[in-house]
A tleap script that builds the chain and sets N, CA, C and O, in Angstrom:
source leaprc.protein.ff14SB
mol = sequence {
  NMET GLU SER ILE ARG GLU GLN GLY ILE ILE
  ILE SER SER SER ASP GLN VAL LEU GLU TYR
  TYR LYS ASN LEU LEU GLU ASN GLU LYS LYS
  GLU GLN LEU ARG LEU MET PHE LEU ASN ASN
  LYS ASN LYS LEU ILE ALA ASP GLU LEU MET
  GLN THR GLY THR ILE ASN HIE THR ALA ILE
  TYR PRO ARG GLU ILE ILE GLN LEU ALA LEU
  GLU TYR GLY ALA SER ALA MET ILE MET VAL
  HIE ASN HIE PRO SER GLY ASP SER GLN PRO
  SER ARG GLN ASP ILE ILE ILE THR LYS THR
  ILE ALA ASP ILE ALA HIE LYS LEU ASN ILE
  LEU LEU LEU ASP HIE VAL ILE ILE GLY LYS
  ASN GLY SER LYS SER LEU LYS GLU MET GLY
  LEU CPHE
}
set mol.1.N position { 41.212 -65.132 -79.218 }
set mol.1.CA position { 41.039 -64.462 -80.494 }
set mol.1.C position { 42.221 -64.789 -81.395 }
set mol.1.O position { 43.352 -64.938 -80.933 }
set mol.2.N position { 41.947 -64.895 -82.652 }
set mol.2.CA position { 42.951 -65.192 -83.659 }
set mol.2.C position { 43.175 -63.929 -84.467 }
set mol.2.O position { 42.216 -63.277 -84.880 }
set mol.3.N position { 44.429 -63.579 -84.697 }
set mol.3.CA position { 44.744 -62.364 -85.429 }
set mol.3.C position { 45.609 -62.672 -86.640 }
set mol.3.O position { 46.524 -63.493 -86.573 }
set mol.4.N position { 45.310 -62.012 -87.735 }
set mol.4.CA position { 46.129 -62.095 -88.930 }
set mol.4.C position { 46.550 -60.670 -89.257 }
set mol.4.O position { 45.701 -59.792 -89.410 }
set mol.5.N position { 47.837 -60.437 -89.363 }
set mol.5.CA position { 48.328 -59.113 -89.729 }
set mol.5.C position { 48.855 -59.172 -91.150 }
set mol.5.O position { 49.698 -60.008 -91.475 }
set mol.6.N position { 48.365 -58.301 -91.974 }
set mol.6.CA position { 48.833 -58.226 -93.348 }
set mol.6.C position { 49.097 -56.765 -93.662 }
set mol.6.O position { 48.204 -55.925 -93.559 }
set mol.7.N position { 50.312 -56.474 -94.040 }
set mol.7.CA position { 50.681 -55.096 -94.327 }
set mol.7.C position { 50.343 -54.745 -95.770 }
set mol.7.O position { 50.511 -55.568 -96.669 }
set mol.8.N position { 49.876 -53.546 -95.987 }
set mol.8.CA position { 49.752 -53.005 -97.322 }
set mol.8.C position { 48.445 -53.240 -98.041 }
set mol.8.O position { 48.216 -52.620 -99.079 }
set mol.9.N position { 47.576 -54.101 -97.549 }
set mol.9.CA position { 46.295 -54.307 -98.223 }
set mol.9.C position { 45.421 -53.098 -97.947 }
set mol.9.O position { 45.166 -52.759 -96.791 }
set mol.10.N position { 44.963 -52.446 -99.008 }
set mol.10.CA position { 44.084 -51.290 -98.866 }
set mol.10.C position { 42.660 -51.756 -99.157 }
set mol.10.O position { 42.392 -52.353 -100.199 }
set mol.11.N position { 41.761 -51.479 -98.233 }
set mol.11.CA position { 40.367 -51.884 -98.353 }
set mol.11.C position { 39.559 -50.683 -98.829 }
set mol.11.O position { 39.511 -49.652 -98.159 }
set mol.12.N position { 38.920 -50.827 -100.000 }
set mol.12.CA position { 38.207 -49.676 -100.557 }
set mol.12.C position { 36.751 -49.947 -100.915 }
set mol.12.O position { 36.050 -49.033 -101.348 }
set mol.13.N position { 36.273 -51.197 -100.742 }
set mol.13.CA position { 34.878 -51.466 -101.094 }
set mol.13.C position { 34.378 -52.715 -100.385 }
set mol.13.O position { 35.165 -53.541 -99.922 }
set mol.14.N position { 33.045 -52.843 -100.305 }
set mol.14.CA position { 32.464 -54.051 -99.710 }
set mol.14.C position { 32.745 -55.272 -100.579 }
set mol.14.O position { 32.827 -56.388 -100.067 }
set mol.15.N position { 32.894 -55.072 -101.891 }
set mol.15.CA position { 33.254 -56.192 -102.768 }
set mol.15.C position { 34.632 -56.748 -102.411 }
set mol.15.O position { 34.857 -57.957 -102.452 }
set mol.16.N position { 35.531 -55.864 -102.067 }
set mol.16.CA position { 36.871 -56.293 -101.679 }
set mol.16.C position { 36.834 -57.051 -100.343 }
set mol.16.O position { 37.554 -58.033 -100.160 }
set mol.17.N position { 35.994 -56.588 -99.421 }
set mol.17.CA position { 35.823 -57.276 -98.141 }
set mol.17.C position { 35.252 -58.671 -98.395 }
set mol.17.O position { 35.714 -59.655 -97.818 }
set mol.18.N position { 34.254 -58.742 -99.254 }
set mol.18.CA position { 33.643 -60.027 -99.587 }
set mol.18.C position { 34.671 -60.976 -100.199 }
set mol.18.O position { 34.726 -62.151 -99.836 }
set mol.19.N position { 35.471 -60.480 -101.109 }
set mol.19.CA position { 36.499 -61.311 -101.741 }
set mol.19.C position { 37.483 -61.844 -100.694 }
set mol.19.O position { 37.910 -62.996 -100.762 }
set mol.20.N position { 37.831 -61.003 -99.740 }
set mol.20.CA position { 38.787 -61.371 -98.690 }
set mol.20.C position { 38.234 -62.499 -97.810 }
set mol.20.O position { 38.979 -63.390 -97.402 }
set mol.21.N position { 36.917 -62.459 -97.516 }
set mol.21.CA position { 36.332 -63.395 -96.545 }
set mol.21.C position { 35.461 -64.509 -97.123 }
set mol.21.O position { 35.178 -65.483 -96.425 }
set mol.22.N position { 35.033 -64.394 -98.365 }
set mol.22.CA position { 34.039 -65.311 -98.915 }
set mol.22.C position { 34.404 -66.785 -98.718 }
set mol.22.O position { 33.616 -67.543 -98.153 }
set mol.23.N position { 35.563 -67.190 -99.167 }
set mol.23.CA position { 35.958 -68.597 -99.043 }
set mol.23.C position { 36.117 -69.031 -97.593 }
set mol.23.O position { 35.873 -70.190 -97.256 }
set mol.24.N position { 36.516 -68.120 -96.755 }
set mol.24.CA position { 36.726 -68.426 -95.340 }
set mol.24.C position { 35.412 -68.646 -94.605 }
set mol.24.O position { 35.327 -69.526 -93.748 }
set mol.25.N position { 34.382 -67.858 -94.925 }
set mol.25.CA position { 33.167 -67.848 -94.109 }
set mol.25.C position { 31.921 -68.480 -94.725 }
set mol.25.O position { 31.031 -68.898 -93.984 }
set mol.26.N position { 31.825 -68.566 -96.039 }
set mol.26.CA position { 30.551 -68.972 -96.621 }
set mol.26.C position { 30.140 -70.406 -96.296 }
set mol.26.O position { 28.950 -70.719 -96.345 }
set mol.27.N position { 31.068 -71.272 -95.970 }
set mol.27.CA position { 30.717 -72.663 -95.660 }
set mol.27.C position { 30.893 -73.021 -94.186 }
set mol.27.O position { 30.801 -74.190 -93.813 }
set mol.28.N position { 31.145 -72.015 -93.353 }
set mol.28.CA position { 31.273 -72.272 -91.912 }
set mol.28.C position { 29.949 -72.765 -91.347 }
set mol.28.O position { 28.883 -72.297 -91.750 }
set mol.29.N position { 30.014 -73.688 -90.434 }
set mol.29.CA position { 28.801 -74.256 -89.825 }
set mol.29.C position { 28.342 -73.467 -88.595 }
set mol.29.O position { 27.216 -73.630 -88.125 }
set mol.30.N position { 29.230 -72.609 -88.081 }
set mol.30.CA position { 28.899 -71.748 -86.945 }
set mol.30.C position { 29.160 -70.299 -87.336 }
set mol.30.O position { 30.012 -70.003 -88.174 }
set mol.31.N position { 28.399 -69.404 -86.704 }
set mol.31.CA position { 28.623 -67.980 -86.963 }
set mol.31.C position { 29.976 -67.562 -86.426 }
set mol.31.O position { 30.396 -67.981 -85.347 }
set mol.32.N position { 30.648 -66.725 -87.202 }
set mol.32.CA position { 31.897 -66.106 -86.777 }
set mol.32.C position { 31.773 -64.601 -86.950 }
set mol.32.O position { 31.200 -64.124 -87.930 }
set mol.33.N position { 32.308 -63.865 -86.003 }
set mol.33.CA position { 32.413 -62.420 -86.136 }
set mol.33.C position { 33.879 -62.090 -86.322 }
set mol.33.O position { 34.718 -62.441 -85.492 }
set mol.34.N position { 34.179 -61.414 -87.415 }
set mol.34.CA position { 35.545 -60.988 -87.698 }
set mol.34.C position { 35.564 -59.474 -87.830 }
set mol.34.O position { 34.573 -58.865 -88.233 }
set mol.35.N position { 36.686 -58.875 -87.491 }
set mol.35.CA position { 36.856 -57.435 -87.598 }
set mol.35.C position { 38.114 -57.126 -88.367 }
set mol.35.O position { 39.167 -57.712 -88.118 }
set mol.36.N position { 38.004 -56.198 -89.310 }
set mol.36.CA position { 39.165 -55.648 -89.993 }
set mol.36.C position { 39.452 -54.310 -89.333 }
set mol.36.O position { 38.574 -53.450 -89.255 }
set mol.37.N position { 40.672 -54.132 -88.861 }
set mol.37.CA position { 41.091 -52.860 -88.289 }
set mol.37.C position { 42.002 -52.179 -89.303 }
set mol.37.O position { 42.955 -52.777 -89.803 }
set mol.38.N position { 41.693 -50.909 -89.600 }
set mol.38.CA position { 42.372 -50.175 -90.660 }
set mol.38.C position { 43.002 -48.892 -90.141 }
set mol.38.O position { 42.539 -48.306 -89.162 }
set mol.39.N position { 44.074 -48.461 -90.820 }
set mol.39.CA position { 44.667 -47.179 -90.457 }
set mol.39.C position { 43.949 -46.059 -91.202 }
set mol.39.O position { 42.933 -46.300 -91.854 }
set mol.40.N position { 44.470 -44.835 -91.110 }
set mol.40.CA position { 43.774 -43.687 -91.699 }
set mol.40.C position { 43.834 -43.650 -93.222 }
set mol.40.O position { 43.213 -42.783 -93.837 }
set mol.41.N position { 44.560 -44.562 -93.836 }
set mol.41.CA position { 44.599 -44.677 -95.292 }
set mol.41.C position { 43.904 -45.957 -95.760 }
set mol.41.O position { 44.078 -46.400 -96.896 }
set mol.42.N position { 43.116 -46.537 -94.857 }
set mol.42.CA position { 42.369 -47.777 -95.100 }
set mol.42.C position { 43.261 -48.982 -95.384 }
set mol.42.O position { 42.839 -49.932 -96.044 }
set mol.43.N position { 44.482 -48.939 -94.889 }
set mol.43.CA position { 45.357 -50.108 -94.971 }
set mol.43.C position { 45.033 -51.032 -93.804 }
set mol.43.O position { 44.846 -50.590 -92.670 }
set mol.44.N position { 44.973 -52.311 -94.105 }
set mol.44.CA position { 44.667 -53.306 -93.085 }
set mol.44.C position { 45.787 -53.390 -92.060 }
set mol.44.O position { 46.946 -53.630 -92.399 }
set mol.45.N position { 45.417 -53.187 -90.791 }
set mol.45.CA position { 46.343 -53.371 -89.677 }
set mol.45.C position { 46.247 -54.806 -89.182 }
set mol.45.O position { 47.261 -55.473 -88.972 }
set mol.46.N position { 45.003 -55.277 -88.995 }
set mol.46.CA position { 44.784 -56.632 -88.489 }
set mol.46.C position { 43.398 -57.122 -88.844 }
set mol.46.O position { 42.461 -56.341 -89.014 }
set mol.47.N position { 43.293 -58.421 -88.950 }
set mol.47.CA position { 42.023 -59.128 -89.135 }
set mol.47.C position { 41.874 -60.009 -87.908 }
set mol.47.O position { 42.680 -60.912 -87.688 }
set mol.48.N position { 40.851 -59.753 -87.110 }
set mol.48.CA position { 40.653 -60.493 -85.855 }
set mol.48.C position { 39.409 -61.349 -85.897 }
set mol.48.O position { 38.334 -60.878 -86.268 }
set mol.49.N position { 39.550 -62.603 -85.519 }
set mol.49.CA position { 38.392 -63.451 -85.240 }
set mol.49.C position { 37.967 -63.095 -83.825 }
set mol.49.O position { 38.637 -63.463 -82.861 }
set mol.50.N position { 36.856 -62.383 -83.697 }
set mol.50.CA position { 36.408 -61.895 -82.389 }
set mol.50.C position { 35.623 -62.963 -81.630 }
set mol.50.O position { 35.819 -63.145 -80.428 }
set mol.51.N position { 34.741 -63.662 -82.328 }
set mol.51.CA position { 33.874 -64.644 -81.671 }
set mol.51.C position { 33.507 -65.748 -82.648 }
set mol.51.O position { 33.389 -65.524 -83.853 }
set mol.52.N position { 33.330 -66.936 -82.107 }
set mol.52.CA position { 32.687 -68.022 -82.827 }
set mol.52.C position { 31.471 -68.399 -82.004 }
set mol.52.O position { 31.571 -68.620 -80.798 }
set mol.53.N position { 30.332 -68.471 -82.655 }
set mol.53.CA position { 29.082 -68.710 -81.934 }
set mol.53.C position { 28.475 -70.063 -82.240 }
set mol.53.O position { 29.171 -71.076 -82.313 }
set mol.54.N position { 27.168 -70.059 -82.418 }
set mol.54.CA position { 26.413 -71.280 -82.689 }
set mol.54.C position { 25.977 -71.261 -84.157 }
set mol.54.O position { 26.476 -70.461 -84.948 }
set mol.55.N position { 25.061 -72.132 -84.507 }
set mol.55.CA position { 24.603 -72.175 -85.891 }
set mol.55.C position { 23.775 -70.956 -86.293 }
set mol.55.O position { 23.604 -70.684 -87.482 }
set mol.56.N position { 23.261 -70.224 -85.307 }
set mol.56.CA position { 22.435 -69.065 -85.662 }
set mol.56.C position { 22.649 -67.835 -84.779 }
set mol.56.O position { 21.821 -66.924 -84.773 }
set mol.57.N position { 23.752 -67.807 -84.036 }
set mol.57.CA position { 23.989 -66.655 -83.168 }
set mol.57.C position { 25.463 -66.601 -82.766 }
set mol.57.O position { 26.106 -67.628 -82.552 }
set mol.58.N position { 25.966 -65.398 -82.672 }
set mol.58.CA position { 27.270 -65.184 -82.047 }
set mol.58.C position { 27.173 -63.926 -81.192 }
set mol.58.O position { 26.558 -62.935 -81.584 }
set mol.59.N position { 27.778 -63.986 -80.045 }
set mol.59.CA position { 27.762 -62.836 -79.142 }
set mol.59.C position { 28.690 -61.755 -79.683 }
set mol.59.O position { 29.784 -62.041 -80.169 }
set mol.60.N position { 28.234 -60.510 -79.589 }
set mol.60.CA position { 29.042 -59.370 -80.007 }
set mol.60.C position { 29.165 -58.433 -78.826 }
set mol.60.O position { 28.166 -57.971 -78.275 }
set mol.61.N position { 30.404 -58.154 -78.441 }
set mol.61.CA position { 30.673 -57.318 -77.279 }
set mol.61.C position { 31.326 -56.013 -77.729 }
set mol.61.O position { 32.519 -55.997 -78.030 }
set mol.62.N position { 30.559 -54.912 -77.780 }
set mol.62.CA position { 31.105 -53.635 -78.233 }
set mol.62.C position { 32.379 -53.226 -77.485 }
set mol.62.O position { 33.311 -52.702 -78.096 }
set mol.63.N position { 32.425 -53.457 -76.192 }
set mol.63.CA position { 33.594 -53.068 -75.394 }
set mol.63.C position { 34.872 -53.723 -75.915 }
set mol.63.O position { 35.907 -53.065 -76.026 }
set mol.64.N position { 34.801 -55.015 -76.235 }
set mol.64.CA position { 35.984 -55.725 -76.733 }
set mol.64.C position { 36.404 -55.213 -78.111 }
set mol.64.O position { 37.594 -55.110 -78.410 }
set mol.65.N position { 35.424 -54.900 -78.935 }
set mol.65.CA position { 35.721 -54.386 -80.271 }
set mol.65.C position { 36.425 -53.037 -80.177 }
set mol.65.O position { 37.457 -52.819 -80.811 }
set mol.66.N position { 35.864 -52.145 -79.391 }
set mol.66.CA position { 36.447 -50.807 -79.239 }
set mol.66.C position { 37.824 -50.893 -78.584 }
set mol.66.O position { 38.746 -50.188 -78.993 }
set mol.67.N position { 37.971 -51.741 -77.582 }
set mol.67.CA position { 39.263 -51.911 -76.909 }
set mol.67.C position { 40.343 -52.323 -77.908 }
set mol.67.O position { 41.442 -51.770 -77.896 }
set mol.68.N position { 40.037 -53.285 -78.766 }
set mol.68.CA position { 41.020 -53.720 -79.765 }
set mol.68.C position { 41.323 -52.623 -80.775 }
set mol.68.O position { 42.477 -52.435 -81.162 }
set mol.69.N position { 40.296 -51.899 -81.205 }
set mol.69.CA position { 40.514 -50.796 -82.140 }
set mol.69.C position { 41.489 -49.782 -81.551 }
set mol.69.O position { 42.377 -49.288 -82.246 }
set mol.70.N position { 41.321 -49.479 -80.283 }
set mol.70.CA position { 42.225 -48.543 -79.613 }
set mol.70.C position { 43.631 -49.125 -79.470 }
set mol.70.O position { 44.618 -48.418 -79.672 }
set mol.71.N position { 43.725 -50.400 -79.127 }
set mol.71.CA position { 45.040 -51.045 -78.992 }
set mol.71.C position { 45.802 -51.047 -80.314 }
set mol.71.O position { 47.015 -50.841 -80.331 }
set mol.72.N position { 45.099 -51.277 -81.416 }
set mol.72.CA position { 45.739 -51.281 -82.728 }
set mol.72.C position { 45.987 -49.879 -83.262 }
set mol.72.O position { 46.719 -49.708 -84.237 }
set mol.73.N position { 45.388 -48.881 -82.637 }
set mol.73.CA position { 45.501 -47.523 -83.146 }
set mol.73.C position { 44.730 -47.365 -84.453 }
set mol.73.O position { 45.124 -46.586 -85.322 }
set mol.74.N position { 43.638 -48.101 -84.588 }
set mol.74.CA position { 42.846 -48.086 -85.817 }
set mol.74.C position { 42.063 -46.789 -85.958 }
set mol.74.O position { 41.559 -46.236 -84.980 }
set mol.75.N position { 41.975 -46.324 -87.185 }
set mol.75.CA position { 41.146 -45.171 -87.513 }
set mol.75.C position { 39.774 -45.608 -87.994 }
set mol.75.O position { 38.805 -44.850 -87.952 }
set mol.76.N position { 39.717 -46.858 -88.456 }
set mol.76.CA position { 38.461 -47.384 -88.996 }
set mol.76.C position { 38.414 -48.895 -88.797 }
set mol.76.O position { 39.425 -49.538 -88.518 }
set mol.77.N position { 37.212 -49.440 -88.950 }
set mol.77.CA position { 37.048 -50.890 -88.837 }
set mol.77.C position { 35.862 -51.332 -89.675 }
set mol.77.O position { 34.973 -50.547 -90.006 }
set mol.78.N position { 35.881 -52.611 -90.005 }
set mol.78.CA position { 34.801 -53.229 -90.758 }
set mol.78.C position { 34.429 -54.522 -90.051 }
set mol.78.O position { 35.285 -55.366 -89.782 }
set mol.79.N position { 33.139 -54.669 -89.752 }
set mol.79.CA position { 32.636 -55.898 -89.143 }
set mol.79.C position { 32.208 -56.850 -90.254 }
set mol.79.O position { 31.656 -56.429 -91.270 }
set mol.80.N position { 32.468 -58.131 -90.048 }
set mol.80.CA position { 32.060 -59.154 -91.007 }
set mol.80.C position { 31.594 -60.362 -90.216 }
set mol.80.O position { 32.282 -60.811 -89.300 }
set mol.81.N position { 30.435 -60.887 -90.563 }
set mol.81.CA position { 30.046 -62.163 -89.976 }
set mol.81.C position { 29.245 -62.971 -90.979 }
set mol.81.O position { 28.730 -62.445 -91.965 }
set mol.82.N position { 29.156 -64.249 -90.704 }
set mol.82.CA position { 28.465 -65.155 -91.613 }
set mol.82.C position { 27.143 -65.606 -91.020 }
set mol.82.O position { 26.942 -65.577 -89.805 }
set mol.83.N position { 26.259 -66.017 -91.890 }
set mol.83.CA position { 24.997 -66.650 -91.509 }
set mol.83.C position { 25.014 -68.070 -92.083 }
set mol.83.O position { 24.783 -68.251 -93.279 }
set mol.84.N position { 25.281 -69.075 -91.251 }
set mol.84.CA position { 25.339 -70.458 -91.743 }
set mol.84.C position { 24.047 -70.929 -92.417 }
set mol.84.O position { 24.075 -71.881 -93.198 }
set mol.85.N position { 22.925 -70.281 -92.129 }
set mol.85.CA position { 21.656 -70.647 -92.770 }
set mol.85.C position { 21.696 -70.396 -94.278 }
set mol.85.O position { 20.895 -70.946 -95.034 }
set mol.86.N position { 22.642 -69.558 -94.699 }
set mol.86.CA position { 22.746 -69.202 -96.116 }
set mol.86.C position { 22.093 -67.881 -96.450 }
set mol.86.O position { 22.428 -67.272 -97.466 }
set mol.87.N position { 21.170 -67.420 -95.625 }
set mol.87.CA position { 20.453 -66.158 -95.836 }
set mol.87.C position { 21.292 -65.009 -95.286 }
set mol.87.O position { 21.537 -64.938 -94.082 }
set mol.88.N position { 21.725 -64.122 -96.154 }
set mol.88.CA position { 22.584 -63.020 -95.721 }
set mol.88.C position { 21.812 -61.782 -95.270 }
set mol.88.O position { 22.420 -60.758 -94.960 }
set mol.89.N position { 20.496 -61.860 -95.229 }
set mol.89.CA position { 19.680 -60.726 -94.777 }
set mol.89.C position { 19.991 -60.416 -93.316 }
set mol.89.O position { 19.962 -61.324 -92.485 }
set mol.90.N position { 20.292 -59.145 -92.975 }
set mol.90.CA position { 20.585 -58.818 -91.580 }
set mol.90.C position { 19.366 -58.971 -90.681 }
set mol.90.O position { 18.243 -58.645 -91.068 }
set mol.91.N position { 19.608 -59.472 -89.479 }
set mol.91.CA position { 18.542 -59.581 -88.487 }
set mol.91.C position { 18.362 -58.230 -87.804 }
set mol.91.O position { 19.188 -57.330 -87.958 }
set mol.92.N position { 17.301 -58.100 -87.065 }
set mol.92.CA position { 17.053 -56.879 -86.279 }
set mol.92.C position { 18.203 -56.648 -85.310 }
set mol.92.O position { 18.655 -55.517 -85.132 }
set mol.93.N position { 18.680 -57.731 -84.680 }
set mol.93.CA position { 19.807 -57.625 -83.742 }
set mol.93.C position { 21.087 -57.192 -84.452 }
set mol.93.O position { 21.864 -56.415 -83.898 }
set mol.94.N position { 21.321 -57.685 -85.675 }
set mol.94.CA position { 22.491 -57.262 -86.457 }
set mol.94.C position { 22.476 -55.750 -86.657 }
set mol.94.O position { 23.503 -55.085 -86.520 }
set mol.95.N position { 21.315 -55.221 -86.978 }
set mol.95.CA position { 21.182 -53.785 -87.240 }
set mol.95.C position { 21.388 -52.985 -85.956 }
set mol.95.O position { 22.092 -51.975 -85.962 }
set mol.96.N position { 20.780 -53.426 -84.863 }
set mol.96.CA position { 20.898 -52.714 -83.584 }
set mol.96.C position { 22.346 -52.674 -83.104 }
set mol.96.O position { 22.838 -51.614 -82.715 }
set mol.97.N position { 23.034 -53.818 -83.127 }
set mol.97.CA position { 24.407 -53.854 -82.620 }
set mol.97.C position { 25.339 -53.047 -83.522 }
set mol.97.O position { 26.288 -52.429 -83.040 }
set mol.98.N position { 25.074 -53.049 -84.813 }
set mol.98.CA position { 25.892 -52.262 -85.746 }
set mol.98.C position { 25.761 -50.774 -85.438 }
set mol.98.O position { 26.761 -50.058 -85.391 }
set mol.99.N position { 24.537 -50.311 -85.228 }
set mol.99.CA position { 24.319 -48.904 -84.896 }
set mol.99.C position { 24.977 -48.548 -83.565 }
set mol.99.O position { 25.548 -47.467 -83.423 }
set mol.100.N position { 24.898 -49.443 -82.603 }
set mol.100.CA position { 25.498 -49.207 -81.287 }
set mol.100.C position { 27.009 -49.062 -81.403 }
set mol.100.O position { 27.590 -48.120 -80.863 }
set mol.101.N position { 27.642 -49.989 -82.104 }
set mol.101.CA position { 29.105 -49.947 -82.249 }
set mol.101.C position { 29.531 -48.736 -83.064 }
set mol.101.O position { 30.526 -48.092 -82.731 }
set mol.102.N position { 28.800 -48.416 -84.122 }
set mol.102.CA position { 29.127 -47.241 -84.935 }
set mol.102.C position { 29.072 -45.970 -84.099 }
set mol.102.O position { 29.929 -45.098 -84.238 }
set mol.103.N position { 28.070 -45.859 -83.232 }
set mol.103.CA position { 27.910 -44.676 -82.383 }
set mol.103.C position { 29.050 -44.563 -81.370 }
set mol.103.O position { 29.633 -43.491 -81.208 }
set mol.104.N position { 29.362 -45.651 -80.697 }
set mol.104.CA position { 30.448 -45.632 -79.708 }
set mol.104.C position { 31.776 -45.301 -80.392 }
set mol.104.O position { 32.536 -44.459 -79.915 }
set mol.105.N position { 32.044 -45.967 -81.505 }
set mol.105.CA position { 33.300 -45.753 -82.220 }
set mol.105.C position { 33.427 -44.307 -82.695 }
set mol.105.O position { 34.495 -43.704 -82.586 }
set mol.106.N position { 32.339 -43.756 -83.221 }
set mol.106.CA position { 32.338 -42.384 -83.722 }
set mol.106.C position { 32.758 -41.397 -82.621 }
set mol.106.O position { 33.483 -40.439 -82.886 }
set mol.107.N position { 32.302 -41.638 -81.401 }
set mol.107.CA position { 32.656 -40.751 -80.281 }
set mol.107.C position { 34.142 -40.793 -79.962 }
set mol.107.O position { 34.668 -39.897 -79.302 }
set mol.108.N position { 34.817 -41.838 -80.433 }
set mol.108.CA position { 36.261 -41.982 -80.206 }
set mol.108.C position { 37.056 -41.744 -81.489 }
set mol.108.O position { 38.230 -42.105 -81.577 }
set mol.109.N position { 36.404 -41.129 -82.487 }
set mol.109.CA position { 37.026 -40.831 -83.784 }
set mol.109.C position { 37.486 -42.076 -84.534 }
set mol.109.O position { 38.506 -42.059 -85.223 }
set mol.110.N position { 36.733 -43.137 -84.393 }
set mol.110.CA position { 36.963 -44.367 -85.145 }
set mol.110.C position { 35.721 -44.583 -86.001 }
set mol.110.O position { 34.599 -44.530 -85.498 }
set mol.111.N position { 35.918 -44.824 -87.280 }
set mol.111.CA position { 34.789 -45.023 -88.184 }
set mol.111.C position { 34.478 -46.504 -88.334 }
set mol.111.O position { 35.377 -47.317 -88.550 }
set mol.112.N position { 33.211 -46.849 -88.221 }
set mol.112.CA position { 32.765 -48.173 -88.621 }
set mol.112.C position { 32.356 -48.018 -90.083 }
set mol.112.O position { 31.312 -47.439 -90.384 }
set mol.113.N position { 33.180 -48.535 -90.983 }
set mol.113.CA position { 32.949 -48.333 -92.411 }
set mol.113.C position { 31.851 -49.219 -92.962 }
set mol.113.O position { 31.140 -48.821 -93.885 }
set mol.114.N position { 31.698 -50.428 -92.405 }
set mol.114.CA position { 30.678 -51.323 -92.921 }
set mol.114.C position { 30.501 -52.503 -91.979 }
set mol.114.O position { 31.333 -52.758 -91.108 }
set mol.115.N position { 29.414 -53.205 -92.171 }
set mol.115.CA position { 29.152 -54.501 -91.543 }
set mol.115.C position { 28.639 -55.374 -92.679 }
set mol.115.O position { 27.544 -55.155 -93.198 }
set mol.116.N position { 29.432 -56.357 -93.056 }
set mol.116.CA position { 29.101 -57.237 -94.171 }
set mol.116.C position { 28.675 -58.591 -93.620 }
set mol.116.O position { 29.342 -59.161 -92.757 }
set mol.117.N position { 27.553 -59.099 -94.129 }
set mol.117.CA position { 27.066 -60.420 -93.733 }
set mol.117.C position { 27.203 -61.340 -94.937 }
set mol.117.O position { 26.750 -61.020 -96.036 }
set mol.118.N position { 27.831 -62.484 -94.715 }
set mol.118.CA position { 28.087 -63.442 -95.785 }
set mol.118.C position { 27.268 -64.705 -95.550 }
set mol.118.O position { 27.275 -65.273 -94.458 }
set mol.119.N position { 26.569 -65.131 -96.586 }
set mol.119.CA position { 25.826 -66.385 -96.561 }
set mol.119.C position { 26.154 -67.187 -97.810 }
set mol.119.O position { 26.803 -66.680 -98.725 }
set mol.120.N position { 25.719 -68.409 -97.851 }
set mol.120.CA position { 25.975 -69.237 -99.032 }
set mol.120.C position { 25.297 -68.665 -100.271 }
set mol.120.O position { 25.749 -68.891 -101.393 }
set mol.121.N position { 24.219 -67.930 -100.067 }
set mol.121.CA position { 23.435 -67.400 -101.179 }
set mol.121.C position { 23.712 -65.933 -101.448 }
set mol.121.O position { 22.869 -65.246 -102.024 }
set mol.122.N position { 24.877 -65.435 -101.044 }
set mol.122.CA position { 25.221 -64.043 -101.311 }
set mol.122.C position { 25.667 -63.312 -100.066 }
set mol.122.O position { 25.938 -63.919 -99.030 }
set mol.123.N position { 25.738 -62.004 -100.184 }
set mol.123.CA position { 26.175 -61.181 -99.061 }
set mol.123.C position { 25.382 -59.882 -99.043 }
set mol.123.O position { 24.755 -59.497 -100.030 }
set mol.124.N position { 25.428 -59.221 -97.894 }
set mol.124.CA position { 24.762 -57.928 -97.732 }
set mol.124.C position { 25.716 -56.982 -97.004 }
set mol.124.O position { 26.405 -57.372 -96.062 }
set mol.125.N position { 25.738 -55.746 -97.458 }
set mol.125.CA position { 26.470 -54.677 -96.806 }
set mol.125.C position { 25.445 -53.793 -96.105 }
set mol.125.O position { 24.608 -53.174 -96.763 }
set mol.126.N position { 25.502 -53.730 -94.780 }
set mol.126.CA position { 24.553 -52.890 -94.054 }
set mol.126.C position { 24.732 -51.426 -94.430 }
set mol.126.O position { 23.759 -50.673 -94.439 }
set mol.127.N position { 25.951 -51.011 -94.740 }
set mol.127.CA position { 26.195 -49.638 -95.146 }
set mol.127.C position { 25.499 -49.345 -96.477 }
set mol.127.O position { 24.826 -48.326 -96.626 }
set mol.128.N position { 25.671 -50.257 -97.446 }
set mol.128.CA position { 25.046 -50.062 -98.755 }
set mol.128.C position { 23.517 -50.118 -98.661 }
set mol.128.O position { 22.819 -49.508 -99.471 }
set mol.129.N position { 23.008 -50.849 -97.677 }
set mol.129.CA position { 21.561 -50.936 -97.473 }
set mol.129.C position { 21.028 -49.709 -96.723 }
set mol.129.O position { 19.817 -49.560 -96.561 }
set mol.130.N position { 21.929 -48.831 -96.265 }
set mol.130.CA position { 21.517 -47.637 -95.529 }
set mol.130.C position { 21.009 -47.912 -94.132 }
set mol.130.O position { 20.183 -47.162 -93.613 }
set mol.131.N position { 21.496 -48.990 -93.510 }
set mol.131.CA position { 20.986 -49.393 -92.203 }
set mol.131.C position { 21.755 -48.820 -91.019 }
set mol.131.O position { 21.398 -49.075 -89.868 }
set mol.132.N position { 22.798 -48.056 -91.285 }
set mol.132.CA position { 23.497 -47.326 -90.220 }
set mol.132.C position { 24.228 -46.156 -90.805 }
set mol.132.O position { 24.882 -45.409 -90.076 }
savepdb mol mol.pdb
quit
């Protein structure tokens, strides 16, 4: 896993998440899952590259995500991944795994604030779509 630590960046919207990741992910040829871990004031603690997958799939392991959130002492997190196809519409699996991680995290007092999907033709916020 690759980690970037940046102190002081406060994350307050999905637009800000998109701005942070757009150039990094929109032209990737393989799916990447990245996680932003935040403190209780929504300041970025770390940005982790959790997985790199194939052209249309990346494995997501809730246990690893929660473990890192606990190690960082995160109060909240934001999931971000790209769709190399260009279509940012969430898949059924995207929705299921997001709900699963949100539920597990909630039981540990960690908020999953959003899951943003980035494609060449735009982005989608699962939170704004009301999908979790």
